N, C-alpha and C positions, 0 to 999 in steps of 0.2 A: 396416634395425630402425627401426620403427615410434617415435617420441619420445612421439605424443599420442595415443591412441586415440580414435575421437569420443567425447566427450561431451554430453550429450542438453541440451536446453535442462531446466530448470527451469523448475518451477512457480513462478507466482506468489507470493510468502509474505508474505501482508498482514502480519501481526505485526509486521515489520519496518520497514514503511512507515506506518502508520496514527503515530505517534508521529512519523515524518519529515512526514507530511503538515499539520501544526501549524495555525497557525489562516490562513497560504493559502489552504489548500484549503475553508476551510467561514466564513470571515469575510462573505464575500458571501450565505451559505447564513442565517447567522446573524441578518443585519439582516433579511432575509423574517419571522421571527420576528414585527416591529413591526408587521405588514400580512397575518397571514395567521390571523384569526380569534382571537388567543387570549386576548383579556381574561376571555372567560368569563363573567364576575359584574359587569362595569362598560367600560364605554366609555372610561372616561379611563385614564391612562397615568398609574403612578405612576413618580413621578419616581425612585424607589428602585430602579425596572423599568432605570429609564433608566440610572441610574448601574452600577447591576449588567452591564446590556451593554457598556455602553462599559470596564469592568474586567473583563469578559470578553474580546473584541475585543481588549485591550491584553496578554492575558497574566496577569494577576493574579488568578489561579482564587481563592487563599485570600481575598482580600478579599471577590470576588462573591461566596464560595459565604456569609460570614459574614454578609454585607447579604440574603442570597436566605431564607436559615436563618430569621433573624430576619422578614421578609418574610410567608413560609410561615407561620409558626407562626399571623403574625395572620391571614392572609389565604389558609384550605389551597382556597377552592375557584378561585385564581385561573390560568388555562388559562396563560397568558405567562409566569407567574412559575414553575409546574412545568418548562416547556420549557426555561426559562434554564438552570436550576438542573441538569436534563438536559445541558445543552451545557458547563456548568462538568464534570461528572462525566466527562460527553464527553471531553473536554478534555485529563483529567488521567488519562484511562485506566480509569474504573472503569466499566465499560460496563453492567453491571451495576444500579448506582444510576442509569445514565442510564437504563435500558432502564423502571425504575419512575419513575421521573418523567414519563418522556415518556408512557404506561399510565395513570397518574393523569392527565394533560391532557388524554388524549382518553377518558379517564373524566368529565371535564367538560364537553370539546367534541368529540364525534363526528366532527367535520367536519374536525377541524383538521388542515390536508393536511401543515404543518410539523413536527407534533408523528410522525407516520406517516412521512415520510422522514427523519426524524429517529431514529426506532426503527429504520429498515431502516438507518441508517448504522451503529448501532452493535449489530445483531445480525451486519449481515455480520460487523464485527472482530472478533467472537468465534466466527465460524462455524456461525452460525446461517442458512444461504442461504435456506434456501426458505422460514422466515418472514421473512427481511427482504427476498426480492422481494414476499411478499403485502402488504407495509407499503411498499412502493416505490409498486406496482401502484395501493394504495389511494390514496396522494398523487397519482398524474397521473389517478384517477380524478375527485378531488374538483378537480385543476385542470390540464388538461391538458398547459398550457406551462409547467408548473413544472422549470425548467432543471434545479435541483439535485437532484429527484425522480429523474430521465429519468438524468443522470451515474451515480448513486449505482446504479438499476437496473441500468444499464451494467455498471457492475462488479460487482455481483451475478451478473449473466447470466454477466459471462466469467468469473468462477468457478466458475457451473455448467455451463462448458466448451460457453455455448448464444453464439459468437460473431459469430453471423451477427444474433439479437436485440441482442446489446448493442453492433452497430455499429449500429443502427436508428437505437435510441434514444441513442447520443452524438453521432451525426449532427444530429437532433432539439434537442439540451440545444445545440449550435454554432450553428443555425439559429438560436434564440431570444439567445444570446451568443455571437457569435466570438471574442469579445476576453478569455475567463475561461482562462485560466491552468489551471484546473484540469480544464474541459472537454477543451483542448488536451492536455494530460497524460493524461487518461484516455482519448482516443481513440490515443493515442500507444500504450498499455498494449493497445488492444483490434488496432491494427494489428500488432503485435507476435505477437500470438497467433493472428492471421490470416497470419502469416510474409512481411507487406510492409514490410518492414525499412526501406527507404527514405523510404516515406510518414510509419512509425513517426517517423525522426527527424527529419522535417520539422515534424510536430506539436511532438516535444518540445522542439525549437529555438527554437521560436516560444512557447511556453511559458515558456521560458528566458529568451525576450526580454523579456516581460509581467513576469517575475516573479524575478528572476537568485538572488534568496536560497531561494529555494525548493526543498529539495533532490531532491525524487521524481523533478522530470523530469528530469533529468542522472541519474540512475540508471537512468530508463527509455533516457535516450538516450546511454548505455553498451550497453545489451543490445542497440540495433539497432545498435550500431556495433561489438558484436562477432558478432552474424552478417551485416554486410557485412564482417566480419575488418578493420576499420580500428583495429587493437590500441592504434595512438597514440594515438587520439583517443579511443575508451575507455579506458584507461591514465590519460588527463586528468580524463574524466569522473568517475572512479571516488576517481580524488584530491580534485577538490574537493567530490564528494558526502561521501566521509569527514571532512571540513576541517567540511562542514554539518553534519551528523549522525554524529558518532564513534563510536557504539552500534549502528553498519549493517552488521552482522556478514555480512551477506548480498553487500552490496558488496563484503568481504574476497574474497570467490571469485571474483568476476568479476575483480575487480582484477588477482587470481593467474593467473587465466584469462589475461590481456590480456599480462602481464609475461610469463608462459611464452612467449607467442608470439612477445614482443620479445626471448627469450632474457636475461631479467633473471632471472638464475633467484635471485639472494640475495633480492631482493624480494618476490616471487613466494610464496618458500618460507615469509617470514613472515606474509603474507596471509594463506595454506592454514595455515597453525598458527592464528594467526588465528580463523582461520573454525570449525577442527574444535576447539576449546579451547570454542567457545559451541555449536558442533550436534557432539558425540563421537560419534553416530551413521550419520554421514551420508555413505552410499557415495563419491558424487559428490567427496566432499572427499577422500576418500584416493587416491581413485582420479588426480583431479589430484594429489596431493601426491607417488606413483609416478612418476608422469612428470615433475616437477619433479624428483624426489631423479635420476631416471635420465639428465638435461638434464645435472645435474650430475657423473656417471659414480657415483651410491653405489648400485649395482647390489643390492648386499643389503636395504639401506633399501627398494627401492623397491619390491622382492620383497614384504617385508616388509607395508608399505603397500598394496599390492596386495591382497595377502590379506584384508587385515583389510576392504579394500573389497568385494569378495567377499563375507566372511562377512556385512559389515552387507545387502549387495544380498538376499543370499539369507533372511535375516530377517524384511528388508521383499516377500520374494517378489516382487524387481524380477527377472525373468527378463533382461530387457534387458540391465539394469545386470550382474549376474552375468556374462553372457556377453562383455560389455566387458571385462571385467577377469580374465576364465580367458584371452580372446584375449590379453590383457598381459601375463600372468603364462608364457603359452605362449612368447610373442616373446622371455622374457629367459633361454630352455632352451640 
């Protein structure tokens, strides 16, 4: 009897990681705004803007926003101030307001590459992938060696299932800045999508060496280790990720997978139940739960979970998932 039916590779889930990226993924790009044509109405950089940028990079978004609101109220046509406030909104997760400020900045300065690249990131974060692609492409047209825009376009292309273009863009970004943890982490994601887990592992490990407190590359290194069936290492990486980002529900699914394969059923059960609490309609979560319960000898509970998986797969018109759930149920006869 098979304890684990094949569990498909899950799609990269954007929302789970935009928060995890934090300042590590964006601090270098934010600094670029000071050099990217952003003043609009003056070549003199206000001390208020410099102070607001320092507050933003330090994570003091509330203070930065108060300072920028006052400044923009008095100086509404300074593009740099608008993108600085957009950055604060982006860091806070308010992508609609971020997009509005980046759009206003572009209205002041239509050649502001940073504003396009930042609007690309915000649009990507709310699944406006086609619009994001156009923004990043415009930023690269304005500045062909803009590493931030190249990296962000690679992530958009990845979501559009164009891993070949994503690989070209992220390789260009790494040529420009080979010591960027953000670039290496992004290439790790691209290589995972291309089913190159060993190479992905190398890139994520390098990113972690450069920035050990940034959770994102630990998540994707764990994903690479799952593909390589390095269960102990994967369990350790997802554990560390959850220490750094306790709200990372998707990591609970993958740690449950690793713990299941290590026959750590009690811990796996806690993790998958935590995941399902946040994602109660996910067929993969229920099928993993069924496998864990079967590993514990709870056949009736496993059957119920597998039936839940089958129901959700059918709702989502996921024929492959439904077939896996049905095969699991047939194995219980």
